[in-house]
N, C-alpha and C positions, 0 to 999 in steps of 0.2 A: 646174346646167344640163348636160344630157348633151352629150357631144362625141366626135368621132372624132379620134384623134391618131396621130402617127407616132413610131416608135422606130427609131433607126438601130442596126443590128446589124453585126457584122463581115462582110467579103467583099461589100460593096456591096448588102447586103440591108436592106430596110426592113420593119418589121412595122407593119401598119395595125390599130389597136386601138380598142375602144369602152369609154368610161367613162360609166356611166349616172348617177353621183353619187347613188346610193341611190334611184333611181326606175326601176322595171322598164320596159324599152322593148320594144315588140312589133314595130315596123316602123321602118325608117330609110331615108333616101336621102341622097346627097351626090354631089359632082363632084370627080374627081381629075385634076389637071393637072400636067404636068412641063414645065419650061423648061430647055433645054440638055441634055437627056438622054432616053434611051429605056429601056423595060423589057425585059429579056431574057426573064423568065418570071414568071408568077404561081403561087403555091402556096396552095391552099385546104385542105390536109390537116389543119391544126390549128384550123380555123375553128369558132367557136361558132354560126355561122349554119346553120340547118336548111334554109332555102328561099331560094335566090337568085332574085330577079326579074330583075336585071341585074347581071352581073359585069363589072368593068372589063376592057378588053383594049386592044390596041395602037391600035385605031381609035376606041374610045369610052371616055371616062373616067367615064361615069355609073355609079353603083352604087346598088342598092336591094335590100333583103332583108327577110324576115320571120323572126321567131324565135317560133314558136308557144309559148305559155306564158310568153313574155317572158324578158328577161335583165336581171339586176340585179347589176352588178359593175363593177370599175374597170380591169380589165386583160384584157378579152375580145378575143382575137385574131380579126380578121375575115379577114385574109389576109396573106401576105408577098409582096413583089416584089423581084426581083433586078434591079438596074440594070446596063445594058450597060457593060462596062469600057472599050469604045471611046470612050465619052463621058467622057473623062478631064477632070477639073476639077470645078467646083461645079455641082450640079444643084438647081434650086429645085422642091420638091414642095409643092403646095397642095391642100388639101381645102376646098371651098367649098360653098355651097348646102346646108348640113346641115339636115335636118329629121328630127324624131323623133316617133313616136306612142307614147304611153305605154300600158302594159298596164293600162288601167283601163276602167270601163264606158263612157266616152265616147271612148276612143282619143284623148285630148287631144294636140293637136299643139304641139310646142315647137321652136324654132329655136335654132341655135347659131352663133357667129361662125366665121369662117374660121380654119384652122390652116395654118401653113406651116413648112417646114423646109428649110434649106440643107444639102446633103449633099456632102461631098467624095468624089468617085468615084475609086477607085484603079484604075489600069490596070496590067495585068500583061503582061509580054512574052509573045509567042507561045510556048507549050510549057512555061511555068513549072510548070503543074500536073503534067506528066509528069516533070519533073526532081525535084519534091518527092516524087512517088510512088516514083521509083527510089531516092531517098535513104532513104525510110522502109523500103523493102524491104531495102536494103543494111544499114542499122542493125539491123533486126530479125534479119537473118541473122547478123550479127556477135554479137549478144547470144545467139542460139540456140547458135552454135558455142562460145562461151565457156562456156556452161553445160554443154554436152555433153562437152567435152574438158577 
């Protein structure tokens, strides 16, 4: 059975992926819901999807898309989402209402059960990114001068 699933990555990022379980999928739809958290941004740059009908956003968790020619694979990235670090603690992310249409002559419809993931969101104090950047610059400078002199 095909499914959309979640993969937790570092820095409060979740990858939303498609596993067709060896059956080419042409079209899919699902609903994405978060409890106790919000999304900072969505990233579609590495998506296997050619044509989005509905992209999820802050006001709408519905997603649907078409992949002309179909997709048959187990690790197809649909998109990534970065969770807000102000929502420190556990965030429940649920993908429900999953429907898939196979890339066959009848566009056979199949459904899948819901997927959920509890994610521990790490909050960073204000300005930590700048401090880390400054440390990288300092260390790089020290290494450069050691090699130079």
